[in-house]
N, C-alpha and C positions, 0 to 999 in steps of 0.2 A: 504494498500499501505506500502511496504517494501520501504523506501528510498535510503536504503544503495544501494549505485553503486556496483555491481560484478564485482570484479577483483579476486574473487580467486574462482578455480571451483574444487569440489574435487568428484572423482568416486569412491566408493568402492564396486570392485571387479572385475574381468580380464573377460575370458571369450569370448563369442562373443559379448555379450552386450556392457559391459566395453570398451572391444578396437575397436570397432565398434564407441561407442561414443568420445572416445578419440580421436580417427583417423581423426572422422570429423568433431567434434567442433574445434582440433587444426589449423586443415589444410583450413578449410573455412572461420571462424568467430574469431580465437583465437588469431591474432595479440595481442592485447591487454590484453588478460587472461594468469593467472598463472592455470595450470591446474597439476594434481596431480593426481596419479590412486593409488589405497592400494590394494594389494590383497596376499594372502598368497597362497605359493606353496604345503603348508600342507592339505588347502582346496580344492579338485576338483569342477569340473564345470560338470555340466551334460551332455554338448558336444553330445549330439547323434542328436541333429537338422542338418542334410545332406543335405536335399534335400531343395529346394529355389524354387521362383514364377520369373513371370518374372519381377516383380515391382521392384526385385534385382537388375536392368540397373541401379535405377535411382540414388543411391547414389554412385555407383562406378563412374558414368557418371560424377558426380560432383568431384569426387575424382580424377578424369583424371587416372583410373587404366588401365593399360595395361591389355586386357582380357586372350591373349594368357600365358603372363607370369602367370598371377593369377591363370589359370588354370595348369597349370605346377608346381605351387607350392602346389596348395590344392590337387593334385591327380584327380585333377577335371575330370567330364564327361557332357556330354549333358543332359538336361532332356526336353521330348515336352511334356510331361502329365503323367497321374498316373493311373495304369490299376487297376478296382474293381476287384476281383476275388472272386465270390461267395457272391456278395452282396444282389444282387437281389434274387437269390435263388444258390441253391448249384449247380456249375458247369456251371452257367451262367456269363460270363464276358463282363467288357465295358471299355475303357479307355476315361476320362475326360484330354481332348487336348485342349493345349494352343490356343492362337490365335482366328479366326473363321470360322464357317461352312458354307459353301455357301454365298450365295449372298442375301442381305435383301434388303428390300426397305423402303420410309420414313414412311411406317404406318403399317409396318409388317416384322416380321424375318423373316429369312428363313424355320424354321421350319412349316411354316403355307403352304409355296408351297410343302413341303416335304410332310407334311400332307395329301394334295389332292393328288398328285402323286403318295402315296400310298394307297389308296383310289380306284386310278384307276387303281393299279397295276405295274406303270412302274419307280415308287421309290426305288431307291438301299437304302442297309443301311444306315441310317443315318449318322454313322462314315467315309461313302465313299466319302463324299464331304468337309471332313477334310484334308489340308494337312498335318497338324503336327498330326495328328492321322494315316493317313497312313503312312507317313514315320517314325512313331514308328513303328507300326506294320511290316516295312519290314527292321526294323534295319539300318535305314541312316539317314544323317546328314551332310550338309554342309551351307557356306554361300552364299548364292545368290545374287549377284546384283539386281536381279527382282524378287519378290515375295517372299522376304524372308522370313523365319519360324520365328514364336515367340517361344522362349526359353528361359528355366533357368537351372542351374547346379545342379548335387551333388557334396560336397564337403567335405574333411576333416574338422569339426570344427574346430579341436583342432591346424590344422595347418594355417587355416584361422583367427584363436587370433594370432597366432604367424606372421603370412603375415600383418595383421592388426598392431600390437605393434610395429614393424617396423617401419612403416609408423607415426604411432603417436610418437615417440621417436626422428624419424628425425624431427619433426616438434617442438620438446620442451616439450613435456608430459614427465614429473616427476614419475617415478614409485617407491612406496614404498612398503617394502614387508614386512609383518607381520601380526600380526590377530587383530582385533577391540577389546579392552577391555570395553570402556566403551566410550558413546557419551552425548558431552555436549550442554546445550540446554541454550538459554537465556529465560528471563522471560517473553515472547512472545510466546514462544514453539518454536522458530526457532533453528536449527540445529546449534552452532555455531562450533564446534571440534570433532574430533574422537582422541581418543587415541588409541598407538596400544602397544602390548605388551613389544614391548622394551622401553615403556615410553614416547615415540614421541609422541608429539600433533601435528595435522595437521588442523590449522584453515581454512574456506571456508566462502564463501559468497552464494554457489549453491551448493548442493550436489545433485547427480544423483547415486541412489540406484542400482547398478546392480550386488547384493548379491546375487543372485537365490530366490530357495524357500525360506529361511532363512529370507529374506526381511528385514534385519538388521536394517534399519532407518525407511522405512515407515509404517512398522507393529511392531517390537519390541520399535520403538522409539517414533514416531508418534501416534501410534494404530490407524492407517487406518484399517477401517473394508474390511472384502472380500466378495461379494457376492458371493457366491456358487451355482453351475449350476449344481452339481452333478445329482440333480433327473433328470434332461433331458440327460446326459452323466455321465454312470453310471461306464463309464469304471476309476481306480482310480490306477493303477500299469502299470508299463512296466519292462522289462526284457531285457536289450541290449548285445548284443554282436558281435564281428567282425568276418567274415570269409577272409578266404583267397580266390582268385578270381579260379574259374572253366573253365571259355567260357568268351569271348569277352563281356564288358561290353555295356547293353542295353540302349537306350536312354530315360530311363521311367523310373519311381520308380513302384515298387511290391506295392498294398496293399490285402493282402489274407483275407477274412472275416474267422473265426475260430467261434469255438461254444459257447466263451465268450468273443469275442474283437477279435481283430485281428492282422497281422504280417504284417511285413513291410522288402522287400528286397531293398537297395537303392546300386547301382552297382559304386564304383569307379575304377580308372584306375589301382590300386594295390591291391583291396580288396572290400567286401563287406560289408557293413553293415547292420546287422538286427535285428529285436525286436519286441516282442511280448506284444503290449498293450491288456490290460485285467481288467475286474471285479473281484476283490477279494471276492466279495458275492458268485461266482460261481466257485474260483477255485486259491489254494493256491499259494507262490510264489513256492515252490520246483516244484508242477504238473507245473505249468508255465514254468519253468526253463527248465524242462525235456521234456515239450512239445516244446518249441523252438528248445532245441538241438537235437531232434529227424526229425524238419524239416527244416536244414539250410542244404546249398553245401558247401562243403570245408573243410578246418582244421580249428579250429576253432585257433583264435590267442589272444583273451583273457577272461577274466575271466567273466562268465555273470553277471550284475550290476542290482540289483531290485531298480528301481526307483519309489517312492511312488507320488503321485499328487491329488491335489483336483481342478478340474474345475472350472474356473470363472475369477473373476476380482476383482482391488479393489473398490472401490466405489468410490474414488478419486486415480489417479496416480498421482497427481502434489498437496502435500500437504505443508501449508507453504514454505520453500526454499529448498522444497526435491521433485524430479521427480525421481519416479518408472519405470525403462525399463527392458523388458524381465520378467522371470517368479518372480520377485519381484512385478511388476505390475499386474500379472496376468498370466494363464495359460490355454490354447485351446489345446488338442491332437494335433499330428504333423499328421493328416489324411490328410490336405490337405497342408501339409509345409507351413504354417502361422506364422511360431515361430519367424525366422529370420526377415520378413516383418513388423513384430509388434513392435520388436525392431526399425527397419529403420525408420518407419513412426514416431515413438516419437521421433526418433534425428533430424528429418527432421522438424516434427513440433515444436520441443523445440528451433529448429535455428531459425524458421520464427518467432517466439515469443519471441528470446532470450533478457531476462529481463536486459540487460545492466545499464538501467538507475537505476534500480530497479523493483522488482517485484509487478504486480499488481493484483489485481483482479481478472480484467477483460480478461485480458491475460489465467491466472491460471485456469478461469470457460471454458474459451474457447479450450483450451488445453486438458482439465476434458471432455467434452462432445463429443470432436471429437475423441478421442481415447475410450471413450465409446463407441459410436455410430459404427465404425468400429470394434468393439469386439462383439459388439451385431451380426453384421452383418456376422460377421465370424462363431461365435455360431448359428445362424440359420442352415447356409450353413453346417455344420459339422452335428449337430442334423437330418438335413434333410437323411442324409445316412441311419443314422439305422432306422428312423422311415418309412421311405418311402422303405419297404423291402417288402416280400412275403416270406420271412422263417418263420416258426414259429416251427421249428425242435427240439430247445432247450428252456430253462427256459429264458436264456438271450434275446433271439430274439424276443421272446413273450411279454417280458416286454417290449422291443426298440418301437414294432412295436404297442402296444397299449398303451404307456404312452403318457400323457397328453403333448400338445408341445405349445408353447410362441406364442400367438396370431399375431406376425407378421408373424412367418413362416406359421402358418395356413394358414393365409388371400393371402401369396404368391403362395402356394401350388391348394389352390381353384380356383385362377385365371387360374393358367397353368390348372388346373385340367379341367375347364368349357370353358376356351376361347384360350388356347393355350399362352396367354399372359406373357411378363415374363418384367418387369422392373428395370433397375439396380438402385440402390437406391444411393444418396447422400453420397460420402464415403464410400461405398463397393466395397471391391477390386474384387471381382466377378459380372464379365459381364453377359449381356443375352445370350449367348453362354455357358456359364459355367453351368450355372442353368439348361439353358434346356438339357445340354448333362448328368447330372445328373439323374434331374427327368425322363428323358428316360432312361434312362440306369437302373433306379431302379425300371423303370415299372411302371410309371406315363405315361400315353395316353392323351391327348385333347380330348375333344370332339367337337371340331370344328374348322374350322379355319378363318382365318379372310376374310372378303368377297371382299378385292380388289384382291383375287387369283383370283375369276371368271372374273376380267377382260381379264386375258388371254383364248385363246381357249385351249383347250384339248391339238392339237398338238402344239400351243406356248411354254405350258407347260414343255411337255415331252421335247422339245429341250433346254428348259433352263435349266434342271435338269442334262440333258445329257453334254452342256455345263459345267458347274460346273463341272459334274466328269470328264473332259477331261481336264480343269485344273489343276485339285490334279494331275492325272496322268502325266501331263506334267512336273509339279513340283518335282515328287517325282521320276520320270525317270532320273533328270538330277542330283542326288543325289550320291555322295561314300557311302561308310558303314560308320556304327558309326565308327569301329575303324580303318578303312583309315582316317578318318579326327582328329582323336586325334595325330594319330601318326604323321600326317604331323605339325599339328597345335601348339599342347600344348601337345607334350610328357612329363609324368609325369618327375620331377626330384628325382633323388635318394632320398633314407629317407636315 
């Protein structure tokens, strides 16, 4: 145990991770803390994480952020899910939507009732029982008093960092401009201070590493090893570019499978975020850049940026008196928009275990266990998209289809295939419906359904399914278009 009381917190790096940590800690638990954030205008941020998932609400609610004001400032749009295009087979699409599909019972998820109805010939497509999914297809969204939809956002990451910075500085966070040229450590290995190129030395008791892929503190100073997952997730590169909008924004993210990876399209109010995630084993940077530029809509607003990465996580994300957040702690490609979620979860866990009276091994170990478990769940969920596919048209997809997978994922897939069962693990951000939608969408069909379904007569089951579908139609029928909602609720502020 480090007996030293925590009085000074130093955050290394800005961007989404740094300013989210600064705003959260200062506003929620920082009354007696001296918080300094160090960043350099000369060092850019990755800043392409523009899509979120519904857990994003948790921290915003704690911070009492006004939703309409926030969306206006970050050029935000609504996200009801992700459209996966050509992932199962070329030309076959499905949507992984938020919320729930149909009504479940205590013993079995809705998919079991749907499976029997499908066998009897009166189930509609599984997607027809999800209000979020059908609203996404209809390009609709609204805030309803009853039967409200589960949703997240598309945001401009750089504008979001500015939004958070203002909140943090209003709460007393001090920003120091400059590059870190030296890190001082105590005899026990703890970090004591960072020294800037100006010569300024900044002392701290607790350091938060938000320095991105460079991992200045957790890696270059403390030498924490990295657990590499590239044998399961072979993509190691991305190209990002912004384009002008050519149509009204849709309320979902597009993920389009390509020959050597996948392409994202994220609609904001003022522009569209585009990118290509790919494996350099099968495509060069120049080829990928040209391919992306050939497959975007609208005028390009930025120069394409190449981003190199290695999927995995730090073996410990809290080491000594340093906590790593964001890219410094690990990276999972943004296929399911989990990057900001993992930052947020790390911040909330740190605040729950904040070592005000001194760092203990027990807190540190529990933080690391929870973060590692969550990374592992998300890792498996992303691997599933690549592995459970019928595509074999390129060497990339043949590699993904035939590769060995983690035992934890293999168990989930076998369980669903053999019995239709899905169970959400403790700490898994993705619920039963998410796993079910993706497994069905990728072509994995259960061999049987739960026997409780047979407690219904065929006529009762048919009425049950029709009632579920009618409820979805009723909800979607009440909604305005997505554009009408944005115009009325949160029109973007001029840039």
